[in-house]
C-alpha positions as CSV (number, residue, x, y, z in Angstrom):
1,M,76.9,78.0,98.4
2,A,79.4,78.4,95.6
3,E,78.7,82.1,95.3
4,E,79.3,82.7,99.0
5,R,82.5,80.7,99.0
6,A,83.8,82.7,96.1
7,M,82.8,86.0,97.7
8,H,85.0,85.1,100.7
9,S,88.0,83.8,98.9
10,L,89.2,87.3,98.3
11,S,92.7,87.0,99.6
12,M,93.5,85.0,96.5
13,A,93.1,88.0,94.3
14,A,96.3,89.2,92.4
15,P,97.6,92.6,93.3
16,T,97.4,95.5,90.9
17,V,100.6,96.4,89.1
18,T,100.9,100.1,88.2
19,S,103.4,102.3,86.4
20,A,105.8,104.0,88.8
21,Q,106.0,107.0,86.5
22,T,102.3,107.6,85.7
23,G,100.3,105.4,88.1
24,A,98.4,104.1,85.1
25,L,97.3,100.5,85.1
26,V,99.7,98.0,83.6
27,D,98.4,94.6,84.6
28,T,95.8,93.7,87.1
29,A,93.2,91.2,88.2
30,T,89.5,91.8,87.5
31,K,87.5,92.3,90.7
32,V,84.1,93.0,89.2
33,R,82.9,91.8,85.8
34,A,79.6,93.2,84.4
35,R,78.1,91.9,81.2
36,D,75.0,93.2,79.4
37,V,73.5,94.9,82.5
38,N,70.1,96.5,81.8
39,V,68.2,98.4,84.5
40,F,64.5,99.3,84.4
41,Y,62.5,101.5,86.7
42,G,59.0,100.3,85.9
43,D,58.7,100.6,82.2
44,K,61.5,103.1,81.9
45,Q,65.0,101.7,80.9
46,A,67.8,103.5,82.8
47,L,70.8,101.4,81.7
48,H,71.4,99.7,78.3
49,D,73.8,96.7,77.9
50,I,76.6,97.9,80.3
51,S,79.7,95.6,80.1
52,I,82.8,96.5,82.0
53,D,85.7,95.0,84.0
54,I,86.6,96.7,87.2
55,P,90.3,96.1,88.2
56,D,91.3,95.0,91.7
57,R,93.1,97.4,94.1
58,A,92.7,100.4,91.9
59,V,90.4,103.4,91.6
60,T,87.9,103.3,88.8
61,A,86.0,106.6,88.1
62,F,82.5,106.8,86.5
63,I,82.1,110.1,84.8
64,G,79.3,111.6,82.7
65,P,76.5,114.2,82.8
66,S,73.7,114.1,85.4
67,G,71.2,111.4,84.8
68,C,73.4,109.3,82.6
69,G,73.3,106.2,84.8
70,K,76.5,106.3,86.8
71,T,74.9,106.0,90.2
72,T,72.3,103.5,89.0
73,F,75.1,101.2,87.8
74,L,77.1,101.8,91.0
75,R,74.2,100.7,93.1
76,C,73.8,97.6,91.0
77,I,77.2,96.3,92.3
78,N,76.0,96.0,95.9
79,R,72.3,95.5,95.0
80,M,71.1,98.7,96.6
81,N,68.7,99.0,93.7
82,D,66.9,96.0,95.2
83,L,65.5,98.4,97.7
84,I,63.7,100.5,95.0
85,P,60.2,99.3,94.2
86,G,59.8,98.5,90.6
87,C,63.5,98.4,89.8
88,R,64.6,95.4,87.8
89,V,68.2,94.4,86.9
90,K,69.0,92.1,84.1
91,G,72.4,90.8,82.9
92,S,75.4,89.5,84.9
93,I,77.5,91.1,87.6
94,E,80.2,88.9,89.1
95,I,82.6,89.7,92.0
96,E,85.7,87.5,91.7
97,G,83.7,85.0,89.6
98,A,80.7,84.9,92.0
99,D,77.3,85.9,90.8
100,A,76.3,88.9,92.9
101,Y,72.7,88.2,92.1
102,G,72.9,84.4,92.8
103,K,70.0,82.9,94.7
104,T,72.2,81.9,97.6
105,V,73.7,85.3,98.0
106,D,72.4,87.3,101.0
107,P,72.3,91.0,100.0
108,V,73.1,92.0,103.5
109,V,76.3,90.0,103.5
110,L,77.1,91.3,100.0
111,R,76.7,94.9,101.2
112,A,79.2,94.2,104.0
113,R,81.7,93.1,101.4
114,V,80.9,96.0,99.1
115,G,80.7,99.1,101.3
116,M,79.2,102.4,100.1
117,V,79.9,106.1,100.8
118,F,77.2,108.5,99.7
119,Q,77.2,112.1,98.6
120,K,76.2,113.6,101.9
121,P,78.1,112.4,105.0
122,N,75.6,110.2,106.9
123,P,77.0,109.3,110.3
124,F,74.6,107.6,112.7
125,P,73.3,109.7,115.6
126,K,75.7,107.8,117.9
127,S,79.1,108.3,119.3
128,I,82.2,108.2,117.0
129,Y,83.1,104.9,118.6
130,E,79.7,103.4,118.1
131,N,79.6,104.6,114.4
132,V,82.6,102.5,113.6
133,A,81.8,99.6,116.0
134,Y,78.2,99.2,114.6
135,G,79.1,97.0,111.6
136,P,81.7,94.7,113.4
137,R,79.2,94.3,116.2
138,I,76.2,93.2,114.2
139,H,78.5,90.9,112.1
140,A,80.0,89.4,115.3
141,M,83.5,90.2,114.1
142,A,84.9,90.8,117.7
143,K,84.7,88.3,120.6
144,S,85.5,91.0,123.2
145,K,85.5,94.7,123.9
146,A,89.3,94.7,123.5
147,E,89.0,93.2,120.0
148,L,86.3,95.7,119.1
149,D,88.5,98.6,120.4
150,V,91.3,97.4,118.0
151,I,88.9,97.3,115.0
152,V,87.7,100.8,115.8
153,E,91.2,102.2,116.1
154,Q,92.5,100.5,113.0
155,S,89.5,101.7,111.0
156,L,89.8,105.3,112.1
157,R,93.5,105.1,111.4
158,R,92.8,103.8,107.9
159,A,90.4,106.7,107.4
160,G,93.1,109.2,108.5
161,L,90.9,110.3,111.4
162,W,92.3,108.6,114.5
163,D,94.6,111.4,115.6
164,E,91.8,114.0,115.3
165,V,89.2,112.0,117.4
166,K,91.1,109.6,119.7
167,D,90.4,111.8,122.7
168,R,86.7,112.2,122.0
169,L,85.4,108.8,120.9
170,N,82.4,109.1,123.1
171,Q,81.2,112.3,121.5
172,T,78.6,112.2,118.8
173,G,79.7,111.7,115.2
174,T,77.3,114.3,113.9
175,G,79.3,116.9,115.8
176,L,82.3,116.5,113.5
177,S,83.0,118.8,110.5
178,G,81.7,117.7,107.1
179,G,85.1,116.4,106.0
180,Q,85.6,114.5,109.3
181,Q,82.1,113.1,109.0
182,Q,82.8,111.7,105.6
183,R,86.1,110.1,106.8
184,L,84.1,108.7,109.7
185,V,81.7,107.1,107.2
186,I,84.7,105.7,105.3
187,A,86.0,104.3,108.6
188,R,82.6,102.7,109.2
189,A,82.7,101.2,105.8
190,V,86.2,99.7,106.2
191,A,85.5,98.4,109.7
192,V,83.7,95.4,108.3
193,N,86.7,94.5,106.2
194,P,85.1,95.0,102.7
195,D,86.7,94.2,99.5
196,I,85.2,97.0,97.4
197,I,84.3,100.5,98.4
198,L,81.7,102.4,96.3
199,M,81.8,106.2,96.5
200,D,78.9,108.2,95.1
201,E,80.1,111.8,94.8
202,P,81.9,111.6,98.2
203,C,83.3,115.2,98.0
204,S,80.3,117.1,96.5
205,A,79.3,118.5,99.8
206,L,82.8,119.3,101.0
207,D,85.1,122.3,100.8
208,P,88.4,122.2,98.9
209,I,90.5,121.4,101.9
210,A,88.3,118.5,103.0
211,T,88.1,117.3,99.4
212,A,91.9,117.2,99.2
213,K,92.0,115.1,102.4
214,I,89.4,112.6,101.0
215,E,91.3,112.4,97.7
216,E,94.6,111.6,99.6
217,L,92.7,109.0,101.6
218,I,91.3,107.4,98.4
219,D,94.9,107.2,97.1
220,E,96.0,105.4,100.3
221,L,93.1,103.1,100.5
222,R,93.5,101.7,96.9
223,A,96.5,99.7,98.1
224,N,94.1,97.5,100.0
225,Y,90.7,98.0,98.4
226,T,89.0,98.1,95.0
227,I,87.4,101.6,94.8
228,I,84.8,102.8,92.4
229,I,83.9,106.5,92.5
230,V,81.2,108.4,90.8
231,T,82.2,112.0,90.2
232,H,81.1,115.0,88.3
233,S,84.5,116.5,88.7
234,M,86.7,115.5,85.8
235,A,89.7,117.0,87.6
236,Q,89.0,114.7,90.5
237,A,88.7,111.7,88.3
238,A,92.0,112.5,86.7
239,R,93.7,113.0,90.1
240,V,92.4,109.9,91.9
241,S,91.6,107.2,89.4
242,Q,93.6,104.7,87.3
243,K,90.7,103.7,85.1
244,T,87.8,105.8,83.8
245,A,84.4,104.9,82.4
246,F,82.3,107.5,80.5
247,F,78.5,107.1,80.7
248,H,76.0,109.0,78.5
249,M,72.3,108.6,78.3
250,G,72.3,105.2,80.1
251,R,75.0,103.7,78.0
252,L,78.7,103.1,78.6
253,V,80.4,105.0,75.8
254,E,84.0,104.0,76.5
255,T,86.4,102.9,79.2
256,G,90.1,102.8,79.5
257,A,93.2,104.0,81.5
258,T,92.4,107.4,82.9
259,E,95.3,109.1,81.2
260,E,94.2,107.8,77.8
261,I,90.5,108.8,78.3
262,F,91.5,112.3,79.1
263,T,94.2,112.8,76.5
264,N,93.2,110.6,73.7
265,P,89.5,109.5,73.9
266,R,88.3,107.2,71.1
267,D,84.7,108.5,71.0
268,T,83.8,112.1,70.0
269,R,81.1,112.2,72.8
270,T,83.8,111.6,75.4
271,Q,86.0,114.3,73.8
272,D,83.0,116.7,73.8
273,Y,82.2,116.0,77.5
274,I,85.8,116.3,78.8
275,T,86.3,119.6,76.9
276,G,83.1,121.1,78.3
277,R,81.0,121.1,75.1
278,F,78.2,119.6,77.0
279,G,77.5,118.4,80.6
């Protein structure tokens, strides 16, 4: 049970300290620690010896060309790859010192603690209220309808959506605009009080105005959550993240403060990618 206790002792994490001038990381606790992670789909190896520390209460961006392993590694963190037949994960992934792949860890509980937002908004075919209430209800987080109402409102407020939907909570979530649907999905994720939010290209299906709202929301959410975002947009990574990791051909080429990665990368492959020489 040690892993489960560690997973729930999240209030002990130290807050992130950032530069007031640049927003770059100065000093922070490590939320996720990965060491020598290798992933196989059958006989094909998709990831090679990935080792990285993800800081708490900050945004870490994974960048790199298509098929380089960004999403595969992202899905390792909340064990979504467990659902893929023939997928094997080797190495170590710890969340606040707890082995995410420990024998006593329930993947369903883990995924509640590590929420995920996908490329395409995927609200349930239910009302706006029920979309947000679903997780707290199945995890028995509310003892009454009144408590559930509070969770739904707080979650929608955190997702910057409450004022837009408060008068139509009983209407279907699929009737919202694309940007609103994505914020609803984020509200659904934060409703179960996660510690980490994984975002896999959350703006790829959105227009520029909706994208700007999601990016503003990400900046607000990082005060309370550890956020890891996969993005093909280097401009987006530069805008929203404090740490960036560059993946290429299943390997982690380099990682560091976002400003340094974009202005003074150590590896020529990183330089070539961010300057558009390949992608």
